[in-house]
N, C-alpha and C positions, 0 to 999 in steps of 0.2 A: 795325710796326717796320721792315720793308724800305723803306717809303716815307720814313720819317724818316731812315734810313741813306743813302738815295739822295740826299737833299738835301746830304749832305756829300761822298760819294765816288762818285756816279754809279750806274749800273745794275750794281753788283757782285752783286746778287741774281740777275740774269739770267745772269751769268757763272759763278757758283760755287755757287748754292743751288737753282736751279729744275730740277727733274727733267724737266719738259717740254722745256726747252731742251737738257738733257744728252742725251736720247735722240735729238733731232734733230741735235745736233752730231756724234754718232757716225756718221751716215750722209752727211755732207757729202763728196762725191767730187770733183765738178768744178763748183764754183759759177760761175754766170754773172752778169754785171752787168746790172742792169735800169735802163732810163731813169728819170729823175727823175719824169716825169709818171706812169709806171706805178706807181712806189713810192708816190707821194702819193695816187693814185686808190685803189689797193688798201688803203692805210693807213686810208681812211675806213671800211672795213668794221669795223675794230676799234672805232672811235668809235661806230658804229651799234650794234654788239653790246653795248658798255658801256652805252649809253643804254637799250637794250631790257632788259638785265639789271636795271638799277635800276628801270625802270618795272614789270616783272613782279613784282619783289620788293616794291615799294611797294604794289602792288595786292593783294598776298597771293596771287598766282596760283601761281608756282613759281620756283625758282632755276635759270634756264636755263643759267648758267655750269657748274653741277655736272652738269646733265642732258646737256649737249651737249659736254662736254670730250672731245676725241678721244683722249686718252692716259691719263687717270686710270683709266678702266675697264680698260685693258690691264694697268696695274700691279696693279689689284685682282683681275684675272681674272674680272670679272663684267660686262663691257661687253656691251650688245646687239650683234647682228651688224652692224647698219648703222653703229654707231659704230666698230666694229673696222675696217670697210671704209674709213670716212673717215680714221681714224687711220693706217692703212697708206697711204692715198693721200697724206696729208701727208708721211709719211716718204719715200715714193718721190719726191715732188716736191722734197723737201729735199735729194736728191742733187745737184740742179742749181740750185735756188733755196734758198739757205741759210736755215734756220729760218723757213719760210713762215708757220707758225702764230704764232710770236712776233712777226713783223714786221707781219703783215697781219690777224690775227684775235684776238690775245690782248687781252682787255679790261683785264687788270691791267697789261699792257705799256703801255697808253695812259697810265695814271696814273704809272707809273715813268718814262716818256718825259718827261712834263711836269715831274716833280720833278727829273729829272736835268739838265734845262736850267739850273736854278738851283743846281746842285751847286757847292760851294766848292772842292773839291780833286778835280777830274776827272782821269782818266787822260790823259797826254800821250804822243805818239808818241816824241818824242826827250827824253832827259834834260837836254839843254842847248838851244842854239840850232839851228834847222833849217839844214842845209847845202844844201838843195834838190837832194839826190841823186836824188829821185824813186823810190827803191827801194820805198817804202811805198805808192806811188800806187794799185796794184792789189792790195794785200795783204789788204784787208778783204773777206771773202766777203759781208758784209751791206751794202756800199755806204755805209758810215758815215764815210768820210773826206772832209772838205771840202778841195778843192784851192785853191791860192793864186789870188786874183783877178788878172786882167790889169791891168797898170799903166794902160793906157788903155782905158776902157770904150767898146766900139763904139757903144753906144746913148747918145744925149745925156742929160744930167741932166734936162732938161725932160720928156723922154718918160717917165722913171721917175717923176717927180713927178706928171704927169698920170695915169699908171696907178695910183699910190698913192691919189690923191684919188678916182678912179673906184671902186676896190675898197673904199675906206673908206666911200663913200656907199652901196655895195651891201650892206654888212654888215647893216643893219637890215632890208633887203628879204629877204635870205636867212633871217634869223631868223623874220620873219613868214610867209614862204612855207613854210618848213619846218614851223612850228607848225601852219599851216592844213592842209597836206597830211596830216601824221601824225594830227591830230585827226579828220580826215574818215575815216581808216582805223581808227578805234577799234573798230568792230564786228568787223572782221577780226582785229585784235590780241586782242580780248577772248575770242575763241573758244578760246584756249588755256586759259581758266579752266574748271574742271570744271562749275560751276553754269551758266555760259553755254552751254557745249557740250551739256549734258544737257537744258536747257530748250528749246533750238532743235531738238534731235533729237526730243524727245517731242511738240513742236508740229507739226513738219514730217512726222514719221512716227508717227502714232498707232497704226499697226498693230504697231509694235514693243512696245507695252505688253503684248501677250500672248505675246511671244517669251521663252521660259524660258532661252534660251541667251545673251541679252543681260544680262550680269552687272551692268552699270552701272544699267540701268533697273530690274532686279529688286531690286538693293540699295536703290535709292531708294524703290521701292514698299513695301519692307518696313520702311522708316523711318516716323517719325511726321510727316514733312514733306509738305505738300500741294503740288500743282503750282502753285497761285497764289503760294505763298510762294517757291517756286523761281524763278518768273518775276520776282518783285519783287527777289529777291537778284541775279538776273542783270542787272536794270536798274541796280542800284547799282554792280555791277562795271563795266558798260559806261560809266557816268558817270565812274568813276575813270579809265578808259582815255581817255575823251574829254578830260578835264582834263589828265591826264598826257601825252597826245599833244601838247598845246601846249608843254609843257616839253621833251619829248623832241625834237620837231621844231625848236623854237627852239635847243636845245643843238646839234643836228646842223648847223643853218644857221649858227650862230655859229662853230663849229669850221671849217666849210667856208669861210666868209667870211674868217676870220683866216688860214687856209692860203693862200688867194689873195692876201691882203694881204701876207703874208710873202714871197711871190715877187716882189713889186714893190720890196722893200727890198734894196739892194745893200750887202753888208757886205764891207769891204776886209779881205783876209787876205794876209799875206806868206808864211806857212808852211803846211805840210800839217797839218791839225788834225782830230781826231775830232769828229763831230757830237755834241754833248753829249746830245741827246735820243735819237738813233737808235743810238748806240754802246752795245754790250752790255758794255763794259769787260772783254773777254776777253783783251786784250793781244797778239793775234796780230801786229798791226802793229809792235809794239815789237821783235819779232825781226828785222825788216828794217832797222832803223835802225843805221847804222854808227858813229854818234857814241858814243865810249866815255865812261863815267861819269867817268873821270879828268879830262876836260876841263871839267867843270862848275865854274862860278864860284861862290864862296860866296854864298849867299842866292838862288841860282837855283831855279827850280821843278823839282825833281828828282823823278823817279818812283822811289819807294823800292823797287819790286819789280824794277828793272832792274839787271843786273850786267854786268860786262865779260867778253866772250869774246875773248881775244887773237887767235884765229884767224878771227874772223868777227863777225857782228852780235850784237846783244844777245840774251841768253837769259833766260827767266823762271826764278826759283828754284822 
């Protein structure tokens, strides 16, 4: 449902419904702006996390999103110690890098980002035409505001075109290279599966078969399953990861290639606009816009949640 809703109104789920984002919002003290290359680089972690989550779920291994969520265990009061430490680390980092988990690690945020790009009625900073006052330029703690492009591009159009052709030609290579690298890592990835882990442990450490304190091995020995059957099951799991590794690596390579390709496309903008994918639709930037709603022309793209404050900028209801 949130994905469907995002197609119409942007990432309102992130702004008003997600508890993970809410707890991080509470601790934003002095957010700093990050360079574009840093945001794009760290943003790939969420893509990799999403791909791994799908791979492990498809292989029937585990649901890593639930296991390694840094905040849900805190809400439930049953998180293991290391996840509590990671969650607190994200909260402390969030004092200066606003909502770091949402921006750089949340796998669901990747899907919401993609859906929001195609949203029909996305949040706008101003209720009317932008007056270029620049008051909203640094208002977003998430660096989700696109600035107007200069009238004269310092780089010639031919340079952008050559870069676009180069990056476009590299996309298939990134897909193939990514699939090859991840598929070659299938044995390492498969060790998260209980059958694979147990079979490798029993083969490499036969002395543990007599260890009464090893509950995993003792539980297996008390079952009707033989070691040969366990080894065969582990081979099947590894094969799933080998094949799935091609899909996962290809997916990561495709996203990486398209991200590079996107940087070679220059989109002309006259106004300050929220980035449709990165914007959390929180409305902070709207408070800085001095344009009153009374000046809106009939039929203009009005933000219905903005009202006039006679003594200052817009306020949210």
